[in-house]
Steps between C-alpha positions, in 0.01 A plus 500: 500500500641839399390810692601846381505793741518794266398857424649775284524722810801481727473511877171312533646202687556238230810355664341508845205294379716267288747415777237463771281273289806292417591460867147400598475240225845366590385451859206302362738253344494640147811519286511870417713736298492871419595638159640853538452684169610842627873449465574869553359487855538126573272537804406132528858392437625736772235362737619147422860601568399602853308179566648242735552157346322336793169668411231348277648470153408763241715502186541832318611541138576816304364465147512745210210592273617284210545194723176534693253272325750224427645501852162514672379199303810314615445604864143369487645150481714543812281708733145479630467878494693754294447862605604772256600826667413739218683816401333841462506718189595240236175432316650230277629306801159537664349331195749215518434464872125471447545245221725287722252500791189318615406749772575873495495692828493877456605693813317830536565763764192704599615816324333661202843550341577129528156421364568696182816296441298188578258592221793512256600152609145375446512620140812287449342205682188508283714509186687187605219309673327383183829364367566316826147359514551343157772277650392465864304633794595825670350676801583851626431651841564833667681496836438820694831569671657751739169590657482730800307293755328808640366615162256357249612430146402797287137475389609636162740208457247244623242629252751503216610141569142384458507625141757234411447128468792430732429362844652650813633262763336541838827521691643849520864542590559775755791741500715347775860543609513120533509456123808720471678365807444135411614555141834647610563170681399286204182391678132497427264643761376143551841443664497832684366625833212718373185295559268720293731497199534123527123458514432718195766338282364160604153607387642623170677167447177315580320701232766434239510130590123482447541659156768246411255222581269625222758423231 
């Protein structure tokens, strides 16, 4: 199963979601790897470099645009779950990422500026979706991320999301220091001391696992 975590907007938490999902699935006995396509930032690769070898195993590979589809197909044979940590700004790579995936998770911060960039990504997704559906099933879901717990998600954004055919996952990821602190240690929040962060990433993993079961 190949899961892409991608958006054309930077700073929406793609790597945070990718690494934390990977850790949770690894703790559930799955053989998991992350494909880092943003080789200028190498965020997932840097996270892996900080990870202790005694922790649940999550392999991380840096793969270029031209290699992506071929390498992902090869990784499918060796891993239960392949998670692509997408890069922002490169529309062509976004297309390749979607084509290589079964499930697309689109992180969205509750900001109108991020939502406008999200709309640009949706245009690219819709262009590629019909091509992907001719060769296999694909499902896309919005993950509302970096939410202030004391504030409601903008009504404007909630209303706008309803205009699209995409589903929004029920779990919302709060803006927590735990995500930053755990990442600097090469951990997922599932392995960290923040109970609330652990609970919400567990719920997110449960939702994604349920989607996988539909394939």
